[in-house]
PARO-224748 format. One record per residue (C-alpha): x negated, z negated, y. Coordinates in Angstrom, 2 decimals. Each point is the difference from the previous one (the first is absolute). Example, Ala and Ser with C-alpha at 12.3 -4.5 7.8 and 13.67 -1.06 7.14 Angstrom:
2
+---------+---------+---------+
|      c1 |      c3 |      c2 |
+---------+---------+---------+
|  -12.30 |   -7.80 |   -4.50 |
|   -1.37 |    0.66 |    3.44 |
+---------+---------+---------+
REM end
This chain:
486
+---------+---------+---------+
|      c1 |      c3 |      c2 |
+---------+---------+---------+
| -153.85 | -204.06 |  172.81 |
|   -2.79 |    0.59 |   -2.47 |
|   -1.56 |   -3.12 |   -1.42 |
|   -3.48 |   -0.71 |   -1.18 |
|   -1.00 |   -1.58 |   -3.26 |
|    0.82 |   -3.69 |    0.18 |
|   -2.43 |   -1.06 |   -2.72 |
|   -3.17 |    2.07 |   -0.09 |
|   -1.19 |   -1.64 |   -3.21 |
|    1.94 |    2.36 |   -2.25 |
|   -1.21 |    1.92 |   -3.05 |
|   -0.80 |    3.66 |    0.26 |
|    2.83 |    2.35 |   -0.72 |
|   -2.20 |    1.91 |   -2.45 |
|    0.14 |   -1.45 |   -3.50 |
|   -3.69 |    0.58 |   -0.59 |
|   -2.26 |   -0.88 |    2.93 |
|   -3.44 |    1.61 |   -0.04 |
|   -2.72 |   -1.66 |   -2.02 |
|   -2.74 |   -1.79 |    1.89 |
|   -2.40 |    2.75 |   -1.10 |
|    2.19 |    2.73 |    1.51 |
|    0.57 |   -2.11 |    3.09 |
|   -3.76 |   -0.11 |    0.60 |
|   -1.19 |    3.33 |   -1.39 |
|    2.18 |    2.48 |    1.85 |
|   -0.17 |   -1.60 |    3.46 |
|   -3.76 |   -0.25 |   -0.57 |
|   -0.16 |    3.75 |   -0.70 |
|    2.15 |    0.74 |    3.05 |
|   -2.06 |   -2.14 |    2.36 |
|   -3.34 |    1.18 |   -1.44 |
|    1.01 |    3.62 |    0.51 |
|    1.48 |   -0.59 |    3.44 |
|   -2.73 |   -2.29 |    1.32 |
|   -2.75 |    2.25 |   -1.30 |
|    1.57 |    3.00 |    1.72 |
|    0.59 |   -2.12 |    3.12 |
|   -3.72 |   -0.05 |    0.69 |
|    0.01 |    3.70 |    0.82 |
|    2.91 |   -0.23 |    2.44 |
|   -0.52 |   -3.07 |    2.15 |
|    1.11 |   -3.56 |    0.45 |
|    3.68 |   -0.42 |    0.87 |
|    1.63 |    3.27 |   -1.02 |
|   -2.34 |    0.33 |   -2.97 |
|    0.93 |   -3.46 |   -1.28 |
|    3.65 |    1.05 |   -0.12 |
|   -0.89 |    2.37 |   -2.87 |
|   -0.68 |   -3.02 |   -2.20 |
|    3.01 |   -1.85 |    1.40 |
|    2.23 |    2.94 |   -0.84 |
|   -1.23 |    0.45 |   -3.59 |
|   -0.13 |   -3.71 |   -0.81 |
|    3.40 |   -0.80 |    1.51 |
|    1.74 |    2.86 |   -1.83 |
|   -1.58 |   -1.20 |   -3.24 |
|    1.12 |   -3.59 |    0.59 |
|    3.54 |    1.05 |    0.90 |
|    0.11 |    2.16 |   -3.11 |
|   -1.13 |   -2.90 |   -2.17 |
|    1.95 |   -2.89 |    1.51 |
|    2.98 |    1.36 |    1.95 |
|    1.26 |    3.13 |   -1.80 |
|    3.52 |   -1.41 |    0.27 |
|   -0.12 |   -0.08 |    3.81 |
|    1.98 |    2.59 |    1.89 |
|   -1.91 |    3.01 |    1.28 |
|   -0.03 |   -1.29 |    3.55 |
|   -0.95 |   -3.58 |   -0.91 |
|   -2.78 |    1.06 |   -2.35 |
|   -1.52 |    2.52 |    2.39 |
|    0.32 |   -2.50 |    2.83 |
|   -2.17 |   -2.46 |   -1.93 |
|   -2.57 |    2.72 |   -0.73 |
|   -0.02 |    1.17 |    3.61 |
|   -0.52 |   -3.51 |    1.36 |
|   -3.11 |   -0.56 |   -2.10 |
|   -1.24 |    3.51 |    0.79 |
|    0.19 |   -0.63 |    3.74 |
|   -1.37 |   -3.55 |   -0.19 |
|   -3.13 |    0.95 |   -1.93 |
|   -1.10 |    1.92 |    3.08 |
|   -0.17 |   -3.15 |    2.13 |
|   -3.32 |   -1.22 |   -1.36 |
|   -1.73 |    3.27 |    0.73 |
|   -0.76 |   -1.22 |    3.51 |
|   -2.61 |   -2.41 |   -1.31 |
|   -3.64 |    1.04 |    0.14 |
|   -1.65 |   -0.51 |   -3.37 |
|   -2.92 |    2.46 |   -0.30 |
|   -2.57 |   -2.47 |    1.31 |
|    1.56 |   -2.79 |   -2.06 |
|   -0.62 |    2.11 |   -3.08 |
|   -3.49 |    0.67 |    1.33 |
|   -0.85 |   -3.72 |   -0.01 |
|    0.16 |    0.12 |   -3.77 |
|   -2.05 |    3.11 |   -0.74 |
|   -1.90 |    1.40 |    3.00 |
|   -3.66 |    0.53 |   -0.84 |
|   -1.42 |   -2.52 |    2.55 |
|    2.29 |   -2.69 |   -1.43 |
|   -0.67 |    0.49 |   -3.70 |
|   -0.96 |   -3.42 |   -1.37 |
|    1.60 |   -1.82 |    2.94 |
|    2.45 |   -2.21 |   -1.87 |
|    1.54 |   -1.57 |    3.09 |
|    0.87 |    3.44 |    1.37 |
|    1.46 |    0.96 |   -3.38 |
|    2.19 |   -3.12 |   -0.16 |
|    1.14 |    0.38 |    3.61 |
|    0.79 |    3.68 |   -0.46 |
|    2.00 |   -0.65 |   -3.15 |
|    1.93 |   -2.78 |    1.75 |
|    0.81 |    2.39 |    2.84 |
|    1.15 |    2.66 |   -2.44 |
|    2.21 |   -2.53 |   -1.80 |
|    1.66 |   -1.01 |    3.28 |
|    0.46 |    3.58 |    1.22 |
|    1.17 |    1.24 |   -3.39 |
|    2.48 |   -2.86 |   -0.31 |
|    1.47 |    0.72 |    3.42 |
|    0.20 |    3.73 |   -0.73 |
|    1.96 |   -0.30 |   -3.23 |
|    1.82 |   -3.16 |    1.10 |
|    2.07 |    1.95 |    2.52 |
|    0.93 |    2.52 |   -2.69 |
|    1.10 |   -2.78 |   -2.36 |
|    2.21 |   -1.71 |    2.59 |
|    1.86 |    3.15 |    0.96 |
|    0.38 |    1.10 |   -3.62 |
|    1.59 |   -3.37 |   -0.70 |
|    2.29 |    0.35 |    3.00 |
|    1.24 |    3.26 |   -1.44 |
|    0.47 |   -1.30 |   -3.54 |
|    1.45 |   -3.44 |    0.73 |
|    3.55 |    0.95 |    1.00 |
|   -0.23 |   -1.92 |    3.28 |
|    1.59 |    1.63 |    3.02 |
|   -2.30 |    0.94 |    2.87 |
|    1.73 |    1.51 |    3.00 |
|   -1.47 |    2.56 |    2.41 |
|    0.07 |   -2.28 |    3.03 |
|   -1.49 |   -2.83 |   -2.00 |
|   -2.87 |    2.17 |   -1.26 |
|   -0.65 |    1.34 |    3.49 |
|   -0.43 |   -3.58 |    1.19 |
|   -2.15 |   -0.87 |   -3.02 |
|   -2.32 |    2.97 |    0.55 |
|   -0.35 |   -0.78 |    3.69 |
|   -0.82 |   -3.57 |   -0.96 |
|   -2.66 |    1.20 |   -2.44 |
|   -1.61 |    2.06 |    2.74 |
|   -0.17 |   -3.09 |    2.21 |
|   -1.48 |   -2.05 |   -2.84 |
|   -2.50 |    2.75 |   -0.62 |
|   -1.11 |   -0.17 |    3.61 |
|   -0.22 |   -3.78 |   -0.18 |
|   -2.02 |    0.10 |   -3.21 |
|   -2.56 |    2.46 |    1.32 |
|   -0.48 |   -2.11 |    3.12 |
|   -0.44 |   -3.19 |   -2.01 |
|   -2.15 |    1.26 |   -2.87 |
|   -1.57 |    3.31 |    1.02 |
|   -1.34 |   -0.82 |    3.45 |
|   -2.32 |   -0.22 |    1.84 |
|   -1.37 |    3.49 |   -0.65 |
|   -2.84 |    1.07 |    2.29 |
|   -2.55 |    1.94 |   -2.07 |
|   -2.03 |    0.96 |    3.07 |
|   -0.93 |   -3.68 |    0.36 |
|   -0.01 |   -0.68 |   -3.74 |
|    3.11 |   -2.17 |    0.28 |
|    2.26 |    0.22 |   -3.06 |
|    2.93 |   -2.05 |   -1.36 |
|   -0.79 |   -3.22 |   -1.82 |
|    1.44 |    1.40 |   -3.23 |
|   -1.24 |    3.57 |   -0.26 |
|   -0.09 |    2.04 |   -3.21 |
|   -1.76 |    3.16 |    1.21 |
|   -3.76 |    0.42 |    0.22 |
|   -1.51 |   -2.28 |    2.63 |
|   -3.32 |   -1.21 |    1.35 |
|    0.38 |   -3.12 |   -2.10 |
|   -0.90 |    2.04 |   -3.08 |
|   -2.20 |    2.62 |    1.71 |
|   -1.45 |   -1.66 |    3.12 |
|   -2.56 |    2.70 |    0.77 |
|    2.20 |    3.02 |   -0.62 |
|    1.82 |    2.17 |    2.50 |
|    3.64 |   -0.35 |   -1.02 |
|    3.34 |    1.41 |    1.06 |
|    2.43 |   -2.86 |   -0.68 |
|    3.59 |    0.94 |   -0.73 |
|    3.01 |   -1.64 |    1.59 |
|    1.93 |   -1.93 |   -2.64 |
|    3.76 |   -0.64 |   -0.06 |
|    0.45 |   -1.88 |   -3.26 |
|    0.96 |   -3.11 |    1.98 |
|    2.99 |    1.79 |    1.47 |
|    1.00 |    1.20 |   -3.45 |
|   -0.32 |   -3.51 |   -1.39 |
|    2.17 |   -1.66 |    2.63 |
|    2.67 |    2.72 |   -0.16 |
|    0.12 |   -0.07 |   -3.82 |
|    0.30 |   -3.79 |   -0.02 |
|    2.82 |    0.29 |    2.54 |
|    1.79 |    2.55 |   -2.18 |
|   -0.37 |   -2.19 |   -3.09 |
|    1.39 |   -3.00 |    1.87 |
|    2.94 |    2.10 |    1.17 |
|    0.99 |    1.38 |   -3.40 |
|   -0.44 |   -3.34 |   -1.76 |
|    1.53 |   -2.50 |    2.41 |
|    2.30 |    2.06 |    2.20 |
|    1.30 |    2.57 |   -2.49 |
|   -0.52 |   -2.07 |   -3.16 |
|   -1.33 |    3.19 |   -1.59 |
|   -1.94 |   -1.41 |   -2.93 |
|   -0.95 |    3.37 |   -1.47 |
|   -1.48 |    1.33 |    3.25 |
|   -2.01 |   -3.20 |    0.46 |
|   -1.25 |    0.01 |   -3.58 |
|   -0.94 |    3.67 |   -0.03 |
|   -1.74 |   -0.51 |    3.33 |
|   -2.19 |   -2.70 |   -1.52 |
|   -0.60 |    2.14 |   -3.07 |
|   -0.96 |    2.86 |    2.30 |
|   -2.54 |   -2.27 |    1.70 |
|   -1.40 |   -0.91 |   -3.41 |
|   -0.03 |    3.65 |   -1.10 |
|   -1.89 |    1.21 |    3.05 |
|   -2.21 |   -3.08 |    0.06 |
|   -1.17 |    0.76 |   -3.53 |
|    0.11 |    3.77 |    0.32 |
|   -2.25 |    0.65 |    2.99 |
|   -2.97 |   -2.16 |   -1.06 |
|    0.66 |    0.98 |   -3.62 |
|   -0.25 |    3.68 |    0.79 |
|   -3.04 |   -0.52 |    2.24 |
|   -1.73 |   -1.93 |   -2.78 |
|   -0.40 |    3.34 |   -1.77 |
|   -1.79 |    1.56 |    2.96 |
|   -2.01 |   -3.12 |    0.85 |
|   -1.20 |   -0.42 |   -3.58 |
|   -1.29 |    3.56 |    0.02 |
|   -1.78 |   -0.55 |    3.34 |
|   -1.58 |   -3.25 |   -1.17 |
|   -0.89 |    1.19 |   -3.49 |
|   -0.74 |    3.74 |    0.09 |
|   -2.42 |   -0.28 |   -2.90 |
|    2.87 |   -0.90 |   -2.31 |
|    1.51 |    3.42 |    0.58 |
|   -3.15 |    2.12 |    0.10 |
|   -1.21 |   -1.52 |   -3.26 |
|    3.33 |    0.43 |   -1.71 |
|    0.78 |    2.63 |   -2.60 |
|    2.89 |    0.87 |    2.32 |
|   -2.32 |    0.83 |    2.89 |
|    0.99 |    3.67 |   -0.19 |
|    3.57 |   -1.10 |    0.75 |
|   -0.73 |   -2.80 |    2.47 |
|   -2.02 |    2.31 |    2.23 |
|    3.25 |    1.71 |    0.98 |
|    1.88 |   -3.17 |    0.91 |
|    1.25 |   -0.38 |    3.56 |
|   -0.23 |   -3.77 |    0.11 |
|    2.01 |   -0.37 |    3.20 |
|    2.88 |    1.92 |   -1.55 |
|   -0.38 |   -2.10 |   -3.14 |
|    0.40 |   -3.09 |    2.17 |
|    3.21 |    1.37 |    1.50 |
|    1.40 |    1.02 |   -3.37 |
|   -0.88 |   -3.40 |   -1.47 |
|    1.61 |   -1.78 |    2.94 |
|    3.22 |    1.89 |   -0.61 |
|   -0.05 |   -0.54 |   -3.75 |
|   -0.37 |   -3.76 |    0.41 |
|    2.58 |   -0.54 |    2.72 |
|    2.51 |    2.22 |   -1.77 |
|   -0.35 |   -1.95 |   -3.23 |
|    0.21 |   -3.41 |    1.68 |
|    2.98 |    0.92 |    2.17 |
|    1.73 |    1.48 |   -3.05 |
|   -0.60 |   -3.29 |   -1.80 |
|    1.44 |   -1.82 |    3.01 |
|    3.21 |    2.04 |   -0.08 |
|    0.25 |   -0.53 |   -3.77 |
|   -0.55 |   -3.74 |    0.42 |
|    2.76 |   -0.20 |    2.62 |
|    2.37 |    2.55 |   -1.51 |
|    2.73 |   -2.63 |   -0.31 |
|    0.35 |    0.11 |    3.81 |
|    0.95 |    3.69 |   -0.05 |
|    3.81 |    0.06 |    0.09 |
|    1.98 |    1.49 |   -2.86 |
|    2.34 |    1.67 |    2.49 |
|   -1.41 |    2.59 |    2.34 |
|   -0.14 |   -1.08 |    3.66 |
|    2.80 |    1.54 |    2.09 |
|   -0.61 |    3.41 |    1.55 |
|    0.30 |   -1.12 |    3.60 |
|   -0.72 |    2.62 |    2.67 |
|    0.12 |   -0.85 |    3.69 |
|   -1.81 |    2.95 |    1.60 |
|    1.85 |    3.24 |    0.69 |
|   -1.44 |    3.27 |   -1.38 |
|   -0.84 |    1.13 |    3.54 |
|   -2.04 |   -3.13 |    0.62 |
|   -1.77 |    0.31 |   -3.32 |
|   -1.00 |    3.60 |    0.66 |
|   -1.15 |   -0.80 |    3.53 |
|   -2.12 |   -2.95 |   -1.15 |
|   -1.47 |    2.05 |   -2.83 |
|   -1.02 |    2.84 |    2.33 |
|   -1.46 |   -2.47 |    2.50 |
|   -2.01 |   -1.80 |   -2.68 |
|   -1.40 |    3.22 |   -1.47 |
|   -0.97 |    1.40 |    3.39 |
|   -1.91 |   -3.13 |    0.99 |
|   -1.42 |   -0.50 |   -3.51 |
|   -1.42 |    3.51 |   -0.30 |
|   -1.13 |    0.05 |    3.63 |
|   -1.79 |   -3.28 |   -0.59 |
|   -2.10 |    1.49 |   -2.78 |
|   -1.10 |    2.85 |    2.24 |
|    0.33 |   -1.66 |    3.40 |
|   -3.72 |    0.34 |    0.72 |
|    0.54 |    3.74 |    0.31 |
|    2.61 |   -0.49 |    2.73 |
|   -1.89 |   -1.34 |    3.06 |
|    3.05 |   -1.28 |    1.85 |
|    1.64 |   -1.59 |   -3.04 |
|   -2.70 |   -2.19 |   -1.50 |
|    2.29 |   -3.00 |    0.38 |
|    1.99 |    1.12 |   -3.03 |
|   -2.94 |   -0.88 |   -2.26 |
|    0.95 |   -3.66 |    0.42 |
|    3.13 |    0.67 |   -2.06 |
|   -1.93 |    0.18 |   -3.26 |
|   -2.94 |   -2.15 |    1.08 |
|    2.44 |   -2.90 |    0.27 |
|    1.55 |    0.06 |   -3.45 |
|    2.58 |   -2.63 |    0.88 |
|    1.19 |    2.05 |    2.97 |
|    0.20 |    3.11 |   -2.20 |
|    2.43 |   -1.75 |   -2.37 |
|    2.42 |   -1.45 |    2.56 |
|    2.21 |    3.06 |    0.28 |
|   -0.09 |    0.90 |   -3.73 |
|    0.81 |   -3.55 |   -1.15 |
|    2.99 |   -0.26 |    2.32 |
|    1.26 |    3.47 |   -0.95 |
|   -0.45 |   -0.59 |   -3.73 |
|    2.10 |   -3.17 |    0.11 |
|    2.74 |    1.62 |    2.09 |
|    0.08 |    3.61 |   -1.12 |
|    1.04 |    2.12 |   -2.94 |
|   -2.39 |    2.91 |    0.63 |
|   -3.16 |   -1.92 |    0.79 |
|   -0.73 |   -1.54 |   -3.43 |
|   -0.07 |    3.46 |   -1.59 |
|   -1.86 |    1.66 |    2.85 |
|   -2.55 |   -2.80 |    0.18 |
|   -0.95 |    0.08 |   -3.68 |
|   -0.12 |    3.79 |   -0.24 |
|   -0.77 |    2.27 |    3.02 |
|   -1.03 |   -2.61 |    2.59 |
|   -2.73 |   -1.45 |   -2.22 |
|   -1.20 |    3.48 |   -0.93 |
|    0.05 |    1.52 |    3.51 |
|   -3.23 |   -1.58 |    1.36 |
|   -1.74 |    0.58 |   -3.33 |
|    0.93 |    3.67 |    0.11 |
|   -1.13 |    0.28 |    3.61 |
|   -3.36 |   -1.63 |   -0.75 |
|   -0.41 |    2.23 |   -3.04 |
|    0.43 |    3.23 |    1.93 |
|   -2.38 |   -1.28 |    2.67 |
|   -2.60 |   -0.85 |   -2.65 |
|   -0.06 |    2.97 |   -2.34 |
|    1.74 |    2.51 |    2.21 |
|   -2.02 |   -0.38 |    3.20 |
|   -2.82 |   -2.61 |   -0.05 |
|   -1.43 |    1.23 |   -3.33 |
|    1.96 |    3.17 |   -0.62 |
|    0.29 |    0.88 |   -3.67 |
|    3.14 |    2.08 |    0.20 |
|    1.70 |    2.08 |    2.65 |
|    2.07 |   -2.06 |    2.48 |
|    3.14 |    1.87 |   -1.03 |
|   -0.49 |   -0.96 |   -3.64 |
|   -0.66 |   -3.63 |    0.89 |
|    3.02 |   -0.18 |    2.29 |
|    2.19 |    1.38 |   -2.78 |
|   -1.30 |   -2.03 |   -2.95 |
|   -1.11 |   -3.24 |    1.67 |
|    2.66 |   -0.37 |    2.69 |
|    3.06 |    2.22 |   -0.27 |
|    0.57 |   -0.10 |   -3.76 |
|   -0.41 |   -3.77 |   -0.62 |
|    1.90 |   -1.06 |    3.11 |
|    2.89 |    2.39 |   -0.64 |
|    0.27 |   -1.22 |   -3.61 |
|   -0.19 |   -3.67 |    1.01 |
|    2.49 |    0.41 |    2.83 |
|    2.39 |    1.80 |   -2.34 |
|   -0.39 |   -2.79 |   -2.56 |
|    0.74 |   -2.57 |    2.71 |
|    3.19 |    1.82 |    1.00 |
|    1.12 |    0.00 |   -3.64 |
|   -0.61 |   -3.72 |   -0.20 |
|    1.91 |   -0.63 |    3.23 |
|    2.96 |    2.05 |   -1.24 |
|    0.06 |   -1.78 |   -3.35 |
|   -0.27 |   -3.41 |    1.63 |
|    3.57 |    0.46 |    1.22 |
|    1.09 |    0.12 |   -3.66 |
|   -1.47 |   -3.45 |   -0.74 |
|   -2.26 |    1.34 |   -2.73 |
|   -2.75 |   -2.23 |   -1.35 |
|   -3.55 |    0.51 |    1.21 |
|   -1.64 |    0.42 |   -3.39 |
|    0.10 |    3.77 |   -0.33 |
|   -0.84 |    0.73 |    3.64 |
|   -2.86 |   -2.53 |    0.05 |
|   -1.47 |    1.67 |   -3.09 |
|    0.22 |    3.47 |    1.54 |
|   -1.42 |   -1.30 |    3.30 |
|   -2.90 |   -1.61 |   -1.83 |
|   -0.77 |    3.32 |   -1.69 |
|    0.19 |    1.91 |    3.28 |
|   -2.17 |   -2.40 |    1.97 |
|   -2.55 |   -0.50 |   -2.79 |
|   -0.69 |    3.70 |   -0.37 |
|    0.22 |    0.76 |    3.71 |
|   -2.71 |   -2.50 |    0.84 |
|   -2.04 |    0.78 |   -3.11 |
|    0.15 |    3.71 |    0.81 |
|   -0.99 |   -0.39 |    3.65 |
|   -2.85 |   -2.33 |   -0.93 |
|   -1.21 |    2.42 |   -2.67 |
|   -0.46 |    2.68 |    2.65 |
|   -1.54 |   -2.58 |    2.36 |
|   -2.52 |   -0.77 |   -2.80 |
|   -0.68 |    3.75 |   -0.40 |
|    1.60 |    0.16 |   -3.47 |
|   -2.39 |   -2.32 |   -1.89 |
|    1.43 |    0.71 |   -3.46 |
|   -2.12 |   -1.42 |   -2.85 |
|   -0.56 |    3.47 |   -1.50 |
|   -1.71 |    1.15 |    3.21 |
|   -3.43 |   -1.08 |    1.22 |
|    0.21 |   -3.73 |    0.61 |
|   -0.20 |   -1.41 |    3.52 |
|    0.34 |   -3.43 |    1.57 |
|    3.76 |    0.52 |   -0.06 |
|    0.43 |    0.76 |   -3.70 |
|    0.08 |   -3.57 |   -1.46 |
|    2.65 |   -1.15 |    2.47 |
|    1.99 |    3.16 |   -0.58 |
|    0.04 |   -0.78 |   -3.72 |
|    1.40 |   -3.45 |    0.77 |
|    2.65 |    1.54 |    2.24 |
|    0.94 |    2.43 |   -2.78 |
|    0.56 |   -2.87 |   -2.42 |
|    2.05 |   -1.92 |    2.56 |
|    2.10 |    3.04 |    0.92 |
|    0.69 |    0.78 |   -3.66 |
|    0.90 |   -3.64 |   -0.68 |
|    2.49 |   -0.09 |    2.87 |
|    1.42 |    3.32 |   -1.16 |
|    0.60 |   -1.35 |   -3.50 |
|    1.70 |   -3.10 |    1.44 |
|    2.22 |    2.06 |    2.29 |
|    1.00 |    2.39 |   -2.79 |
|    0.76 |   -2.97 |   -2.24 |
|    2.35 |   -1.36 |    2.68 |
|    1.70 |    3.38 |    0.34 |
|    0.51 |    0.29 |   -3.76 |
|    1.17 |   -3.60 |   -0.24 |
|    2.51 |    0.66 |    2.75 |
|    1.18 |    3.13 |   -1.81 |
|    0.41 |   -1.79 |   -3.34 |
|    1.82 |   -2.88 |    1.67 |
|    2.38 |    2.38 |    1.70 |
+---------+---------+---------+
REM end
């Protein structure tokens, strides 16, 4: 019988752990790129872009000695978990800090920033916990995780009932703690209050932290969960501070010598990019700070799901996932939209399958993450705002990337049987996913290269270029290091 690591407080197998600068810089680049691109593609599935890039970077930095399956399992867990927080409404929370009628309203600013800190902390907190569960070496069985996920759904329901009700906008009845725009701040305005679910997220995340700390004694998962809360809690209000400062002090920018550049800034996208940059850096610091809890020996490659079950679950998940994105076009199947609207529900099947399967970790990080992004891309610039012929878009935005990513996943699955380390495959995967998402977003932005006429997309695209090049350099360095080390 395979055993788990008896003492998780072991040194890293690598002789030279990453410097604190590398531990913060590269995850920051990954999350800034992914979270900035996320804004174009939606809440839950879009957030998994950042989860994918950041988790691959962190595995590459801190667990290159893990087996292929163990390393990709850790990356896949964080990738799936980052989607959970996408269910939370945050547009009106952001609005409390910069909407024109509320400029100068300090109480609204403070309340909005507090709401963003709570929602950001919950969003990244889930990612941190599941990353730690993948890196810690603790054994989590399929049946156990099925029970845990069902328990989280119940806690989510309990939390929304306790903290996010009553909700009766028609009679101006809102929850006691409410972080979207309300009549308290704009009493004479016609508003459309949003239903909030952060209470459900809070109770379920607390339940998960209690489980990993006191039931599983998984110190790394607990610590990275708390670091994730800190990362998101600093990142969301930190990123929004950029946009809010511009809204509150426009004269600073119009009077600046850089006004010719600032006029092209998309401040919302700057907020998203800043959010990602901050949470990536802080979470990277958290992993670095707790690196002694990452076991020197790779966790065992335990697989409890048969290939037939893995394939069936993968097909089922993709069908419902893609149908959910476009469910509004299928009159009799609108119910499927709940699959992505409830981020926690969307992750139940993937989390269970990632822990129990051999195929799922590779499929999750590569084609499954990309599939909804490709589908939304073809809908956007192939049909809604056609810039190319549908045949061209289907070939270059759907068929080509998904075939390449699926082929890469099959290579990883085949090599996982040989007990190879994850370092080389994680580096190649990081390259593939970085340039897949960067390429799709470039077309989404209508090719805003700096040598063309500048638009509101150009400054962010420059930031994405720097991030993509930085991740490329880090991945190539890992490949060359692996080659030199044999």
